[in-house]
N, C-alpha and C positions, 0 to 999 in steps of 0.2 A: 174477290169475299175476304172478306176480316175474317181470319179466327188464334185467336186467343191460347195460351196455353199462362201458365204459367212454370219462375222463376227462381231457380231455388238458391242461394247462398249464401255466404261465411262475411264480416262484416267484424271492422274492430270501433270502438267508438274510447275515449278515453275515458266516460264515466260508467260505459256499462263493459265496457271489455271489449272479447269472441258473441259477435251473437250468431245465432241461425234465420233469418228471414227470408221473404218472399217474396215478388216479385209474379207483373206481367209480360210477358213478354207478344209483341201485336204479328202479324201473319200477311203484308199484306199482298193475295195471286202468289203464293205458299214461298215468298220470303218475307226476310229477314227483316219486318220496316222503322221498326220500335222497339226498346226494351226499355221496361221503366224497373229499375229492381229495388229493390225494403220499399212494401208499403204493408205488407199482414208478417206476425210472425208466427200467428201457429197455418198452416199449411192445407186443415177443412176452411178453411174461410178461404184461401186466396185459390183454392178449386173449387169454391162451388161461387167466391166470382165470374173466375171465369170461365163457369159452364153456361150464366146468371149470363153474361157478354156475346162468347157466341150462339147463346140462344134471340139475346136482343137486338145484335149488335149495332149498339150504340153506335152514330160517327162519330168518326176521333178525332172530332175540332171541341166532343165534347164531351171528352174521357177524363182531364182531367179533373173537372167538374164529378161524375159519373163515382171516379173514383176517391173525391171527398166527400161523397154521399154513403161510401157506405162504409169508412171506417169507423 
């Protein structure tokens, strides 16, 4: 079973300075399989996306396309 959870990180960029963003952690059989940082700026949108992924269970091979569509 695949479980999706949000992650929270601080980043620094030359143009933006210090900023807070949210990513996605993917667990496969309760073990961390993949971490994709810095996807969303808003926690609410990241949480809604993780809920959607948990409900719909997209195939991992399509995850980047699903993320791109969500943006």
